[in-house]
Each structure stands twice: as structure tokens, then as C-alpha cells.
N, CA, C and O atoms as a GROMACS GRO file, in nm:
protein
  624
    1MET      N    1   3.336   0.859  -1.824
    1MET     CA    2   3.289   0.997  -1.823
    1MET      C    3   3.299   1.051  -1.680
    1MET      O    4   3.294   0.976  -1.582
    2ARG      N    5   3.312   1.181  -1.672
    2ARG     CA    6   3.317   1.249  -1.543
    2ARG      C    7   3.218   1.365  -1.541
    2ARG      O    8   3.172   1.410  -1.646
    3PHE      N    9   3.185   1.412  -1.421
    3PHE     CA   10   3.098   1.528  -1.406
    3PHE      C   11   3.152   1.617  -1.296
    3PHE      O   12   3.236   1.576  -1.216
    4VAL      N   13   3.103   1.740  -1.293
    4VAL     CA   14   3.133   1.832  -1.184
    4VAL      C   15   3.011   1.922  -1.163
    4VAL      O   16   2.942   1.958  -1.259
    5LEU      N   17   2.986   1.957  -1.038
    5LEU     CA   18   2.883   2.055  -1.002
    5LEU      C   19   2.955   2.172  -0.938
    5LEU      O   20   3.022   2.155  -0.836
    6LEU      N   21   2.942   2.289  -0.998
    6LEU     CA   22   3.009   2.410  -0.950
    6LEU      C   23   2.905   2.512  -0.903
    6LEU      O   24   2.796   2.519  -0.958
    7HIS      N   25   2.941   2.589  -0.801
    7HIS     CA   26   2.861   2.706  -0.764
    7HIS      C   27   2.932   2.826  -0.823
    7HIS      O   28   3.049   2.852  -0.792
    8HIS      N   29   2.863   2.900  -0.909
    8HIS     CA   30   2.922   3.015  -0.978
    8HIS      C   31   2.870   3.142  -0.912
    8HIS      O   32   2.755   3.182  -0.932
    9GLU      N   33   2.957   3.205  -0.835
    9GLU     CA   34   2.923   3.330  -0.768
    9GLU      C   35   2.956   3.445  -0.863
    9GLU      O   36   3.071   3.465  -0.902
   10MET      N   37   2.852   3.519  -0.898
   10MET     CA   38   2.869   3.630  -0.992
   10MET      C   39   2.901   3.759  -0.918
   10MET      O   40   2.865   3.774  -0.801
   11PRO      N   41   2.970   3.852  -0.984
   11PRO     CA   42   2.994   3.983  -0.923
   11PRO      C   43   2.861   4.055  -0.899
   11PRO      O   44   2.762   4.028  -0.967
   12GLU      N   45   2.859   4.145  -0.803
   12GLU     CA   46   2.736   4.217  -0.769
   12GLU      C   47   2.679   4.296  -0.886
   12GLU      O   48   2.557   4.312  -0.896
   13ASP      N   49   2.763   4.344  -0.975
   13ASP     CA   50   2.716   4.426  -1.088
   13ASP      C   51   2.684   4.343  -1.213
   13ASP      O   52   2.663   4.399  -1.321
   14ALA      N   53   2.681   4.211  -1.200
   14ALA     CA   54   2.654   4.124  -1.315
   14ALA      C   55   2.507   4.130  -1.355
   14ALA      O   56   2.420   4.162  -1.275
   15ASP      N   57   2.481   4.098  -1.482
   15ASP     CA   58   2.345   4.096  -1.535
   15ASP      C   59   2.261   3.983  -1.478
   15ASP      O   60   2.138   3.992  -1.478
   16ARG      N   61   2.325   3.879  -1.430
   16ARG     CA   62   2.252   3.766  -1.374
   16ARG      C   63   2.309   3.732  -1.238
   16ARG      O   64   2.420   3.773  -1.203
   17GLY      N   65   2.233   3.657  -1.160
   17GLY     CA   66   2.275   3.622  -1.026
   17GLY      C   67   2.361   3.498  -1.021
   17GLY      O   68   2.385   3.433  -1.123
   18SER      N   69   2.406   3.466  -0.903
   18SER     CA   70   2.483   3.345  -0.882
   18SER      C   71   2.396   3.224  -0.916
   18SER      O   72   2.274   3.229  -0.904
   19HIS      N   73   2.461   3.116  -0.958
   19HIS     CA   74   2.388   2.998  -1.005
   19HIS      C   75   2.478   2.875  -0.992
   19HIS      O   76   2.592   2.886  -0.946
   20TRP      N   77   2.427   2.761  -1.031
   20TRP     CA   78   2.500   2.635  -1.030
   20TRP      C   79   2.531   2.596  -1.174
   20TRP      O   80   2.449   2.619  -1.263
   21ASP      N   81   2.647   2.538  -1.198
   21ASP     CA   82   2.683   2.486  -1.330
   21ASP      C   83   2.705   2.336  -1.318
   21ASP      O   84   2.790   2.290  -1.242
   22LEU      N   85   2.627   2.260  -1.393
   22LEU     CA   86   2.644   2.115  -1.402
   22LEU      C   87   2.716   2.088  -1.532
   22LEU      O   88   2.671   2.128  -1.639
   23MET      N   89   2.829   2.018  -1.524
   23MET     CA   90   2.910   1.989  -1.642
   23MET      C   91   2.934   1.839  -1.652
   23MET      O   92   2.970   1.774  -1.554
   24ILE      N   93   2.913   1.784  -1.771
   24ILE     CA   94   2.928   1.642  -1.797
   24ILE      C   95   3.017   1.624  -1.920
   24ILE      O   96   2.998   1.690  -2.022
   25GLU      N   97   3.115   1.534  -1.908
   25GLU     CA   98   3.203   1.509  -2.021
   25GLU      C   99   3.125   1.460  -2.142
   25GLU      O  100   3.038   1.373  -2.131
   26ASP      N  101   3.157   1.516  -2.256
   26ASP     CA  102   3.104   1.466  -2.383
   26ASP      C  103   3.175   1.334  -2.410
   26ASP      O  104   3.295   1.334  -2.434
   27PRO      N  105   3.103   1.222  -2.408
   27PRO     CA  106   3.171   1.092  -2.420
   27PRO      C  107   3.243   1.073  -2.553
   27PRO      O  108   3.337   0.994  -2.561
   28GLU      N  109   3.201   1.143  -2.656
   28GLU     CA  110   3.267   1.129  -2.786
   28GLU      C  111   3.395   1.210  -2.795
   28GLU      O  112   3.477   1.188  -2.884
   29ARG      N  113   3.413   1.304  -2.701
   29ARG     CA  114   3.532   1.390  -2.705
   29ARG      C  115   3.609   1.387  -2.574
   29ARG      O  116   3.688   1.477  -2.548
   30ALA      N  117   3.586   1.286  -2.492
   30ALA     CA  118   3.654   1.275  -2.362
   30ALA      C  119   3.788   1.205  -2.377
   30ALA      O  120   3.809   1.123  -2.467
   31GLY      N  121   3.878   1.240  -2.288
   31GLY     CA  122   4.005   1.169  -2.281
   31GLY      C  123   4.110   1.212  -2.381
   31GLY      O  124   4.220   1.156  -2.383
   32GLY      N  125   4.079   1.310  -2.464
   32GLY     CA  126   4.178   1.356  -2.560
   32GLY      C  127   4.286   1.440  -2.496
   32GLY      O  128   4.268   1.490  -2.385
   33HIS      N  129   4.396   1.454  -2.565
   33HIS     CA  130   4.507   1.532  -2.512
   33HIS      C  131   4.494   1.680  -2.546
   33HIS      O  132   4.557   1.764  -2.481
   34ASP      N  133   4.415   1.713  -2.646
   34ASP     CA  134   4.398   1.852  -2.687
   34ASP      C  135   4.288   1.915  -2.603
   34ASP      O  136   4.171   1.878  -2.615
   35GLU      N  137   4.326   2.011  -2.519
   35GLU     CA  138   4.232   2.079  -2.429
   35GLU      C  139   4.112   2.137  -2.505
   35GLU      O  140   4.001   2.138  -2.453
   36ASN      N  141   4.133   2.184  -2.626
   36ASN     CA  142   4.025   2.244  -2.703
   36ASN      C  143   3.926   2.140  -2.756
   36ASN      O  144   3.813   2.174  -2.789
   37GLU      N  145   3.968   2.015  -2.765
   37GLU     CA  146   3.880   1.910  -2.814
   37GLU      C  147   3.805   1.839  -2.702
   37GLU      O  148   3.696   1.786  -2.724
   38HIS      N  149   3.862   1.839  -2.582
   38HIS     CA  150   3.802   1.772  -2.466
   38HIS      C  151   3.704   1.871  -2.403
   38HIS      O  152   3.746   1.966  -2.337
   39ARG      N  153   3.575   1.848  -2.421
   39ARG     CA  154   3.475   1.946  -2.381
   39ARG      C  155   3.376   1.890  -2.280
   39ARG      O  156   3.361   1.769  -2.265
   40LEU      N  157   3.308   1.982  -2.212
   40LEU     CA  158   3.206   1.948  -2.113
   40LEU      C  159   3.073   2.007  -2.155
   40LEU      O  160   3.062   2.127  -2.181
   41TRP      N  161   2.971   1.921  -2.162
   41TRP     CA  162   2.836   1.973  -2.182
   41TRP      C  163   2.801   2.048  -2.054
   41TRP      O  164   2.830   2.000  -1.944
   42THR      N  165   2.740   2.164  -2.066
   42THR     CA  166   2.717   2.250  -1.949
   42THR      C  167   2.574   2.301  -1.945
   42THR      O  168   2.518   2.347  -2.044
   43TRP      N  169   2.516   2.292  -1.824
   43TRP     CA  170   2.384   2.348  -1.797
   43TRP      C  171   2.395   2.440  -1.677
   43TRP      O  172   2.465   2.410  -1.580
   44SER      N  173   2.326   2.554  -1.683
   44SER     CA  174   2.319   2.649  -1.574
   44SER      C  175   2.186   2.632  -1.503
   44SER      O  176   2.080   2.630  -1.566
   45LEU      N  177   2.191   2.620  -1.370
   45LEU     CA  178   2.071   2.603  -1.289
   45LEU      C  179   2.059   2.720  -1.192
   45LEU      O  180   2.152   2.749  -1.118
   46GLU      N  181   1.945   2.786  -1.194
   46GLU     CA  182   1.922   2.895  -1.099
   46GLU      C  183   1.903   2.840  -0.959
   46GLU      O  184   1.932   2.907  -0.860
   47GLU      N  185   1.852   2.716  -0.952
   47GLU     CA  186   1.833   2.650  -0.824
   47GLU      C  187   1.860   2.501  -0.842
   47GLU      O  188   1.855   2.448  -0.953
   48LEU      N  189   1.889   2.436  -0.732
   48LEU     CA  190   1.906   2.291  -0.733
   48LEU      C  191   1.775   2.227  -0.688
   48LEU      O  192   1.700   2.288  -0.612
   49PRO      N  193   1.748   2.105  -0.732
   49PRO     CA  194   1.634   2.035  -0.673
   49PRO      C  195   1.652   2.031  -0.520
   49PRO      O  196   1.762   2.009  -0.471
   50THR      N  197   1.544   2.053  -0.448
   50THR     CA  198   1.548   2.062  -0.302
   50THR      C  199   1.619   1.944  -0.239
   50THR      O  200   1.696   1.961  -0.144
   51GLN      N  201   1.594   1.824  -0.289
   51GLN     CA  202   1.655   1.707  -0.229
   51GLN      C  203   1.807   1.705  -0.247
   51GLN      O  204   1.879   1.656  -0.160
   52ILE      N  205   1.855   1.758  -0.357
   52ILE     CA  206   2.000   1.765  -0.376
   52ILE      C  207   2.060   1.867  -0.279
   52ILE      O  208   2.167   1.842  -0.222
   53GLU      N  209   1.993   1.980  -0.260
   53GLU     CA  210   2.041   2.079  -0.163
   53GLU      C  211   2.050   2.018  -0.024
   53GLU      O  212   2.149   2.037   0.047
   54ARG      N  213   1.948   1.943   0.016
   54ARG     CA  214   1.948   1.878   0.148
   54ARG      C  215   2.062   1.777   0.159
   54ARG      O  216   2.130   1.770   0.261
   55LEU      N  217   2.082   1.699   0.054
   55LEU     CA  218   2.187   1.599   0.055
   55LEU      C  219   2.325   1.664   0.068
   55LEU      O  220   2.408   1.617   0.146
   56LEU      N  221   2.348   1.770  -0.006
   56LEU     CA  222   2.476   1.840   0.004
   56LEU      C  223   2.497   1.896   0.144
   56LEU      O  224   2.608   1.892   0.197
   57ALA      N  225   2.390   1.950   0.204
   57ALA     CA  226   2.400   2.005   0.340
   57ALA      C  227   2.429   1.893   0.440
   57ALA      O  228   2.510   1.912   0.531
   58GLU      N  229   2.363   1.779   0.426
   58GLU     CA  230   2.388   1.666   0.516
   58GLU      C  231   2.531   1.617   0.504
   58GLU      O  232   2.595   1.589   0.605
   59ASN      N  233   2.582   1.607   0.383
   59ASN     CA  234   2.719   1.560   0.363
   59ASN      C  235   2.820   1.659   0.419
   59ASN      O  236   2.923   1.619   0.473
   60ALA      N  237   2.791   1.789   0.407
   60ALA     CA  238   2.882   1.890   0.461
   60ALA      C  239   2.885   1.883   0.613
   60ALA      O  240   2.989   1.906   0.675
   61ALA      N  241   2.771   1.851   0.674
   61ALA     CA  242   2.765   1.844   0.820
   61ALA      C  243   2.828   1.716   0.875
   61ALA      O  244   2.867   1.712   0.991
   62ASP      N  245   2.839   1.615   0.792
   62ASP     CA  246   2.894   1.486   0.836
   62ASP      C  247   3.027   1.460   0.768
   62ASP      O  248   3.033   1.394   0.665
   63SER      N  249   3.134   1.512   0.825
   63SER     CA  250   3.266   1.499   0.762
   63SER      C  251   3.318   1.357   0.768
   63SER      O  252   3.416   1.324   0.700
   64ALA      N  253   3.256   1.271   0.847
   64ALA     CA  254   3.301   1.133   0.858
   64ALA      C  255   3.232   1.042   0.757
   64ALA      O  256   3.249   0.920   0.762
   65LEU      N  257   3.154   1.099   0.667
   65LEU     CA  258   3.080   1.019   0.570
   65LEU      C  259   3.176   0.942   0.481
   65LEU      O  260   3.262   1.001   0.415
   66ASP      N  261   3.163   0.809   0.480
   66ASP     CA  262   3.253   0.724   0.403
   66ASP      C  263   3.217   0.717   0.256
   66ASP      O  264   3.305   0.705   0.171
   67LYS      N  265   3.090   0.725   0.225
   67LYS     CA  266   3.047   0.715   0.086
   67LYS      C  267   2.929   0.809   0.065
   67LYS      O  268   2.867   0.852   0.162
   68PRO      N  269   2.898   0.841  -0.060
   68PRO     CA  270   2.789   0.933  -0.084
   68PRO      C  271   2.655   0.875  -0.041
   68PRO      O  272   2.632   0.755  -0.052
   69ALA      N  273   2.570   0.962   0.008
   69ALA     CA  274   2.435   0.920   0.042
   69ALA      C  275   2.348   0.930  -0.083
   69ALA      O  276   2.391   0.984  -0.185
   70VAL      N  277   2.228   0.877  -0.076
   70VAL     CA  278   2.137   0.880  -0.190
   70VAL      C  279   2.027   0.980  -0.163
   70VAL      O  280   1.959   0.972  -0.060
   71ALA      N  281   2.009   1.074  -0.251
   71ALA     CA  282   1.902   1.172  -0.236
   71ALA      C  283   1.772   1.113  -0.288
   71ALA      O  284   1.773   1.039  -0.386
   72PRO      N  285   1.659   1.144  -0.223
   72PRO     CA  286   1.530   1.096  -0.273
   72PRO      C  287   1.492   1.167  -0.403
   72PRO      O  288   1.553   1.266  -0.442
   73ASP      N  289   1.389   1.113  -0.469
   73ASP     CA  290   1.341   1.176  -0.593
   73ASP      C  291   1.308   1.323  -0.568
   73ASP      O  292   1.266   1.360  -0.459
   74ALA      N  293   1.328   1.405  -0.669
   74ALA     CA  294   1.308   1.549  -0.655
   74ALA      C  295   1.220   1.601  -0.768
   74ALA      O  296   1.212   1.542  -0.876
   75GLU      N  297   1.154   1.712  -0.742
   75GLU     CA  298   1.078   1.781  -0.847
   75GLU      C  299   1.177   1.836  -0.949
   75GLU      O  300   1.286   1.879  -0.912
   76PRO      N  301   1.141   1.835  -1.077
   76PRO     CA  302   1.232   1.889  -1.180
   76PRO      C  303   1.253   2.039  -1.163
   76PRO      O  304   1.166   2.110  -1.113
   77VAL      N  305   1.370   2.085  -1.205
   77VAL     CA  306   1.399   2.228  -1.210
   77VAL      C  307   1.440   2.265  -1.352
   77VAL      O  308   1.493   2.182  -1.426
   78VAL      N  309   1.414   2.388  -1.387
   78VAL     CA  310   1.451   2.438  -1.519
   78VAL      C  311   1.599   2.472  -1.520
   78VAL      O  312   1.651   2.530  -1.425
   79CYS      N  313   1.666   2.436  -1.628
   79CYS     CA  314   1.805   2.474  -1.645
   79CYS      C  315   1.826   2.519  -1.790
   79CYS      O  316   1.743   2.493  -1.877
   80VAL      N  317   1.936   2.586  -1.813
   80VAL     CA  318   1.966   2.641  -1.946
   80VAL      C  319   2.094   2.579  -1.997
   80VAL      O  320   2.196   2.578  -1.928
   81ARG      N  321   2.089   2.526  -2.118
   81ARG     CA  322   2.207   2.467  -2.182
   81ARG      C  323   2.296   2.580  -2.229
   81ARG      O  324   2.253   2.669  -2.302
   82LEU      N  325   2.421   2.576  -2.186
   82LEU     CA  326   2.521   2.675  -2.224
   82LEU      C  327   2.614   2.616  -2.329
   82LEU      O  328   2.606   2.496  -2.360
   83ASP      N  329   2.700   2.698  -2.384
   83ASP     CA  330   2.804   2.648  -2.473
   83ASP      C  331   2.892   2.550  -2.395
   83ASP      O  332   2.906   2.562  -2.273
   84ASP      N  333   2.951   2.455  -2.466
   84ASP     CA  334   3.042   2.361  -2.402
   84ASP      C  335   3.155   2.438  -2.334
   84ASP      O  336   3.199   2.542  -2.382
   85HIS      N  337   3.203   2.383  -2.221
   85HIS     CA  338   3.313   2.443  -2.147
   85HIS      C  339   3.437   2.354  -2.158
   85HIS      O  340   3.429   2.237  -2.194
   86ARG      N  341   3.551   2.414  -2.126
   86ARG     CA  342   3.678   2.341  -2.128
   86ARG      C  343   3.682   2.237  -2.016
   86ARG      O  344   3.624   2.257  -1.909
   87ALA      N  345   3.750   2.128  -2.042
   87ALA     CA  346   3.762   2.020  -1.944
   87ALA      C  347   3.835   2.063  -1.817
   87ALA      O  348   3.827   1.994  -1.716
   88THR      N  349   3.906   2.173  -1.821
   88THR     CA  350   3.976   2.225  -1.704
   88THR      C  351   3.882   2.239  -1.585
   88THR      O  352   3.925   2.224  -1.470
   89TYR      N  353   3.756   2.269  -1.611
   89TYR     CA  354   3.660   2.291  -1.502
   89TYR      C  355   3.631   2.165  -1.421
   89TYR      O  356   3.572   2.175  -1.314
   90LEU      N  357   3.670   2.049  -1.468
   90LEU     CA  358   3.650   1.927  -1.389
   90LEU      C  359   3.725   1.933  -1.256
   90LEU      O  360   3.680   1.874  -1.157
   91THR      N  361   3.836   2.004  -1.253
   91THR     CA  362   3.916   2.011  -1.130
   91THR      C  363   3.940   2.154  -1.083
   91THR      O  364   4.003   2.174  -0.979
   92TYR      N  365   3.893   2.253  -1.156
   92TYR     CA  366   3.924   2.393  -1.124
   92TYR      C  367   3.823   2.454  -1.029
   92TYR      O  368   3.703   2.424  -1.035
   93GLN      N  369   3.873   2.538  -0.940
   93GLN     CA  370   3.787   2.631  -0.868
   93GLN      C  371   3.869   2.756  -0.845
   93GLN      O  372   3.990   2.750  -0.822
   94GLY      N  373   3.802   2.870  -0.852
   94GLY     CA  374   3.871   2.997  -0.838
   94GLY      C  375   3.807   3.103  -0.926
   94GLY      O  376   3.691   3.090  -0.967
   95GLU      N  377   3.883   3.208  -0.953
   95GLU     CA  378   3.834   3.320  -1.032
   95GLU      C  379   3.808   3.278  -1.177
   95GLU      O  380   3.883   3.198  -1.234
   96VAL      N  381   3.702   3.333  -1.235
   96VAL     CA  382   3.670   3.308  -1.375
   96VAL      C  383   3.722   3.427  -1.454
   96VAL      O  384   3.707   3.542  -1.412
   97SER      N  385   3.783   3.402  -1.568
   97SER     CA  386   3.843   3.509  -1.649
   97SER      C  387   3.740   3.612  -1.689
   97SER      O  388   3.620   3.584  -1.694
   98GLY      N  389   3.786   3.731  -1.718
   98GLY     CA  390   3.699   3.838  -1.765
   98GLY      C  391   3.613   3.901  -1.656
   98GLY      O  392   3.513   3.966  -1.686
   99GLY      N  393   3.651   3.882  -1.530
   99GLY     CA  394   3.574   3.941  -1.421
   99GLY      C  395   3.434   3.883  -1.407
   99GLY      O  396   3.342   3.952  -1.365
  100ARG      N  397   3.420   3.755  -1.442
  100ARG     CA  398   3.288   3.690  -1.438
  100ARG      C  399   3.263   3.613  -1.310
  100ARG      O  400   3.185   3.519  -1.308
  101GLY      N  401   3.329   3.652  -1.203
  101GLY     CA  402   3.303   3.590  -1.074
  101GLY      C  403   3.400   3.480  -1.038
  101GLY      O  404   3.516   3.479  -1.078
  102ARG      N  405   3.346   3.387  -0.960
  102ARG     CA  406   3.428   3.280  -0.902
  102ARG      C  407   3.347   3.151  -0.901
  102ARG      O  408   3.226   3.154  -0.879
  103VAL      N  409   3.413   3.037  -0.924
  103VAL     CA  410   3.346   2.907  -0.915
  103VAL      C  411   3.406   2.827  -0.801
  103VAL      O  412   3.527   2.827  -0.777
  104THR      N  413   3.317   2.756  -0.730
  104THR     CA  414   3.355   2.668  -0.621
  104THR      C  415   3.306   2.528  -0.655
  104THR      O  416   3.189   2.510  -0.689
  105ARG      N  417   3.394   2.431  -0.646
  105ARG     CA  418   3.358   2.292  -0.677
  105ARG      C  419   3.277   2.236  -0.561
  105ARG      O  420   3.325   2.231  -0.447
  106ILE      N  421   3.154   2.195  -0.589
  106ILE     CA  422   3.065   2.139  -0.489
  106ILE      C  423   3.075   1.988  -0.486
  106ILE      O  424   3.079   1.928  -0.378
  107ASP      N  425   3.080   1.926  -0.602
  107ASP     CA  426   3.095   1.781  -0.610
  107ASP      C  427   3.144   1.745  -0.749
  107ASP      O  428   3.135   1.824  -0.843
  108GLY      N  429   3.194   1.627  -0.761
  108GLY     CA  430   3.240   1.576  -0.888
  108GLY      C  431   3.269   1.428  -0.875
  108GLY      O  432   3.277   1.374  -0.764
  109GLY      N  433   3.284   1.363  -0.987
  109GLY     CA  434   3.313   1.221  -0.984
  109GLY      C  435   3.288   1.158  -1.120
  109GLY      O  436   3.291   1.225  -1.223
  110ASP      N  437   3.264   1.029  -1.116
  110ASP     CA  438   3.238   0.955  -1.239
  110ASP      C  439   3.090   0.957  -1.271
  110ASP      O  440   3.005   0.978  -1.184
  111CYS      N  441   3.060   0.935  -1.396
  111CYS     CA  442   2.921   0.924  -1.439
  111CYS      C  443   2.917   0.836  -1.563
  111CYS      O  444   3.018   0.814  -1.631
  112ARG      N  445   2.798   0.788  -1.591
  112ARG     CA  446   2.782   0.712  -1.715
  112ARG      C  447   2.644   0.738  -1.769
  112ARG      O  448   2.546   0.751  -1.695
  113ALA      N  449   2.638   0.747  -1.901
  113ALA     CA  450   2.510   0.770  -1.968
  113ALA      C  451   2.428   0.642  -1.961
  113ALA      O  452   2.476   0.535  -1.998
  114ILE      N  453   2.305   0.654  -1.914
  114ILE     CA  454   2.213   0.541  -1.906
  114ILE      C  455   2.127   0.536  -2.032
  114ILE      O  456   2.099   0.429  -2.086
  115ALA      N  457   2.085   0.654  -2.077
  115ALA     CA  458   2.000   0.663  -2.196
  115ALA      C  459   2.019   0.799  -2.261
  115ALA      O  460   2.047   0.898  -2.194
  116SER      N  461   2.005   0.801  -2.391
  116SER     CA  462   2.014   0.925  -2.466
  116SER      C  463   1.924   0.913  -2.588
  116SER      O  464   1.930   0.814  -2.661
  117THR      N  465   1.842   1.014  -2.609
  117THR     CA  466   1.756   1.015  -2.727
  117THR      C  467   1.780   1.143  -2.805
  117THR      O  468   1.821   1.245  -2.749
  118THR      N  469   1.754   1.136  -2.933
  118THR     CA  470   1.769   1.253  -3.018
  118THR      C  471   1.635   1.287  -3.082
  118THR      O  472   1.549   1.201  -3.099
  119SER      N  473   1.620   1.413  -3.117
  119SER     CA  474   1.498   1.457  -3.184
  119SER      C  475   1.506   1.421  -3.331
  119SER      O  476   1.609   1.373  -3.380
  120ALA      N  477   1.396   1.445  -3.403
  120ALA     CA  478   1.392   1.417  -3.546
  120ALA      C  479   1.499   1.498  -3.620
  120ALA      O  480   1.549   1.455  -3.724
  121GLY      N  481   1.533   1.614  -3.567
  121GLY     CA  482   1.635   1.699  -3.628
  121GLY      C  483   1.776   1.659  -3.595
  121GLY      O  484   1.871   1.719  -3.646
  122GLY      N  485   1.793   1.558  -3.509
  122GLY     CA  486   1.927   1.509  -3.478
  122GLY      C  487   1.989   1.568  -3.353
  122GLY      O  488   2.098   1.528  -3.314
  123SER      N  489   1.922   1.665  -3.288
  123SER     CA  490   1.978   1.723  -3.166
  123SER      C  491   1.936   1.639  -3.045
  123SER      O  492   1.837   1.566  -3.050
  124GLN      N  493   2.011   1.653  -2.938
  124GLN     CA  494   1.984   1.575  -2.819
  124GLN      C  495   1.850   1.617  -2.759
  124GLN      O  496   1.824   1.736  -2.742
  125ALA      N  497   1.764   1.520  -2.726
  125ALA     CA  498   1.632   1.547  -2.670
  125ALA      C  499   1.624   1.511  -2.523
  125ALA      O  500   1.557   1.579  -2.445
  126LYS      N  501   1.693   1.403  -2.484
  126LYS     CA  502   1.691   1.360  -2.343
  126LYS      C  503   1.820   1.286  -2.314
  126LYS      O  504   1.872   1.210  -2.396
  127LEU      N  505   1.870   1.308  -2.194
  127LEU     CA  506   1.992   1.243  -2.148
  127LEU      C  507   1.970   1.199  -2.004
  127LEU      O  508   1.932   1.280  -1.919
  128VAL      N  509   1.993   1.073  -1.975
  128VAL     CA  510   1.986   1.021  -1.838
  128VAL      C  511   2.126   0.975  -1.800
  128VAL      O  512   2.187   0.894  -1.871
  129VAL      N  513   2.176   1.026  -1.688
  129VAL     CA  514   2.314   1.000  -1.646
  129VAL      C  515   2.314   0.955  -1.501
  129VAL      O  516   2.248   1.014  -1.416
  130GLU      N  517   2.390   0.850  -1.474
  130GLU     CA  518   2.411   0.804  -1.336
  130GLU      C  519   2.534   0.874  -1.281
  130GLU      O  520   2.642   0.867  -1.341
  131LEU      N  521   2.519   0.943  -1.167
  131LEU     CA  522   2.629   1.014  -1.103
  131LEU      C  523   2.682   0.934  -0.986
  131LEU      O  524   2.605   0.880  -0.906
  132ARG      N  525   2.814   0.926  -0.977
  132ARG     CA  526   2.878   0.862  -0.862
  132ARG      C  527   2.985   0.960  -0.813
  132ARG      O  528   3.104   0.945  -0.841
  133GLY      N  529   2.937   1.059  -0.739
  133GLY     CA  530   3.027   1.162  -0.690
  133GLY      C  531   3.072   1.136  -0.548
  133GLY      O  532   3.042   1.032  -0.490
  134GLN      N  533   3.143   1.233  -0.494
  134GLN     CA  534   3.186   1.224  -0.356
  134GLN      C  535   3.069   1.250  -0.261
  134GLN      O  536   3.069   1.202  -0.148
  135LYS      N  537   2.970   1.325  -0.308
  135LYS     CA  538   2.853   1.358  -0.226
  135LYS      C  539   2.723   1.310  -0.288
  135LYS      O  540   2.630   1.273  -0.216
  136LEU      N  541   2.715   1.310  -0.418
  136LEU     CA  542   2.592   1.275  -0.488
  136LEU      C  543   2.602   1.136  -0.550
  136LEU      O  544   2.701   1.101  -0.615
  137LEU      N  545   2.498   1.057  -0.529
  137LEU     CA  546   2.488   0.924  -0.586
  137LEU      C  547   2.344   0.908  -0.632
  137LEU      O  548   2.253   0.902  -0.549
  138GLY      N  549   2.324   0.900  -0.761
  138GLY     CA  550   2.188   0.888  -0.814
  138GLY      C  551   2.187   0.916  -0.962
  138GLY      O  552   2.291   0.915  -1.028
  139ARG      N  553   2.068   0.940  -1.014
  139ARG     CA  554   2.052   0.965  -1.158
  139ARG      C  555   1.990   1.101  -1.181
  139ARG      O  556   1.901   1.145  -1.108
  140ILE      N  557   2.038   1.165  -1.286
  140ILE     CA  558   1.973   1.286  -1.332
  140ILE      C  559   1.918   1.259  -1.471
  140ILE      O  560   1.977   1.185  -1.550
  141ALA      N  561   1.806   1.320  -1.499
  141ALA     CA  562   1.749   1.317  -1.633
  141ALA      C  563   1.740   1.461  -1.680
  141ALA      O  564   1.684   1.546  -1.611
  142LEU      N  565   1.794   1.487  -1.796
  142LEU     CA  566   1.788   1.618  -1.858
  142LEU      C  567   1.703   1.606  -1.983
  142LEU      O  568   1.736   1.531  -2.075
  143GLU      N  569   1.593   1.680  -1.987
  143GLU     CA  570   1.499   1.670  -2.098
  143GLU      C  571   1.482   1.806  -2.165
  143GLU      O  572   1.443   1.903  -2.100
  144HIS      N  573   1.511   1.812  -2.294
  144HIS     CA  574   1.502   1.935  -2.370
  144HIS      C  575   1.357   1.981  -2.380
  144HIS      O  576   1.268   1.902  -2.410
  145GLN      N  577   1.335   2.110  -2.356
  145GLN     CA  578   1.200   2.167  -2.363
  145GLN      C  579   1.185   2.252  -2.489
  145GLN      O  580   1.108   2.217  -2.579
  146ALA      N  581   1.256   2.361  -2.496
  146ALA     CA  582   1.252   2.452  -2.610
  146ALA      C  583   1.376   2.540  -2.605
  146ALA      O  584   1.427   2.571  -2.498
  147ASP      N  585   1.423   2.580  -2.722
  147ASP     CA  586   1.544   2.663  -2.731
  147ASP      C  587   1.654   2.600  -2.646
  147ASP      O  588   1.689   2.484  -2.666
  148ASN      N  589   1.709   2.676  -2.550
  148ASN     CA  590   1.816   2.624  -2.464
  148ASN      C  591   1.763   2.577  -2.329
  148ASN      O  592   1.842   2.545  -2.240
  149ARG      N  593   1.632   2.573  -2.312
  149ARG     CA  594   1.571   2.536  -2.184
  149ARG      C  595   1.553   2.384  -2.173
  149ARG      O  596   1.507   2.318  -2.266
  150TRP      N  597   1.592   2.332  -2.058
  150TRP     CA  598   1.584   2.190  -2.026
  150TRP      C  599   1.521   2.174  -1.890
  150TRP      O  600   1.520   2.268  -1.811
  151LEU      N  601   1.469   2.056  -1.860
  151LEU     CA  602   1.424   2.019  -1.726
  151LEU      C  603   1.522   1.917  -1.670
  151LEU      O  604   1.556   1.820  -1.736
  152LEU      N  605   1.567   1.940  -1.547
  152LEU     CA  606   1.654   1.847  -1.479
  152LEU      C  607   1.576   1.784  -1.365
  152LEU      O  608   1.517   1.854  -1.283
  153SER      N  609   1.576   1.652  -1.361
  153SER     CA  610   1.513   1.582  -1.248
  153SER      C  611   1.613   1.484  -1.189
  153SER      O  612   1.704   1.436  -1.257
  154TRP      N  613   1.594   1.455  -1.061
  154TRP     CA  614   1.684   1.369  -0.985
  154TRP      C  615   1.608   1.247  -0.936
  154TRP      O  616   1.492   1.259  -0.899
  155SER      N  617   1.671   1.132  -0.937
  155SER     CA  618   1.611   1.012  -0.878
  155SER      C  619   1.721   0.922  -0.826
  155SER      O  620   1.838   0.937  -0.859
  156GLU      N  621   1.680   0.827  -0.742
  156GLU     CA  622   1.776   0.729  -0.688
  156GLU      C  623   1.820   0.634  -0.796
  156GLU      O  624   1.900   0.544  -0.771
   0.00000   0.00000   0.00000
């Protein structure tokens, strides 16, 4: 599995502000040749956990960094589950179609699911993923709250 963290800069006249998009390959649909079948689970974050922001800033300041540093545990942040996105976003940065702004790739790399639970109704309730990116090394836990709202927390 792979992941990507994008910064999505919205146009000034957009209904919502700029935000972060966390995308994780759906392991059941990864690696296929059909672009429409290879999808990314996507969450929109209005903010990043403070420790992740600090880690990204430290890595940007240290261009000689040989391997990703480990961010300390962080307070959870609210995120919103979006519709699945095309796998193209794993490597893409640039203008988003339809005048919806621009995305910049902040980090990406491999990941693996550590734990996944489902609710009584069969929908995903919690997902724990280990990230091994170029800048981020650690675990995220995504826990479903209500509707499309989730809590994202970070740990070593």
C-alpha cells in the first residue's frame, strides 16, 4: 500500500479554505491496471496535528536528512472522509480540474494497515496505518465519529 499527503490550495472565491488531503491506497483495489478501479481512500484535514507540522518544518529545514524523523504523539484532529480519489494523486501535483485550485505533494511513501475494525453495519469504524514516507515515519489512527467525520491521531 502507498499513501500521499497533499496540500490543497483553494481559489480565493471557493466555498472552503485550503486544506490537507490524506490519501491511502485501498488494499483490496491497489495495483490494478484500470485507473478507475485503483482508488485512494481520502480524508480532508483543515489542520494537521501540531507535531506533524513541526516534523514537516524540521525536515524542510534539513535538506541533508537521510531518513524520516519520528514525530511525537499528537492530539487528534477532526477530518472529513471524502469520496475515493484516483490513484493518479499518488504522484501528481499541480492544477486540479474544474478550477478547484492546486495540490502540492508534501509527503508520500509506503504504508501498511496495522488494524482495521468495522461497525455492526459493515462500514469501516477504525483504521490504524503505519506510514513510512520520505518525511513522516509513524502511525496514524483514523476513527469514525459520525457521518463523514473522523478523528485522526498520530503516534510513534
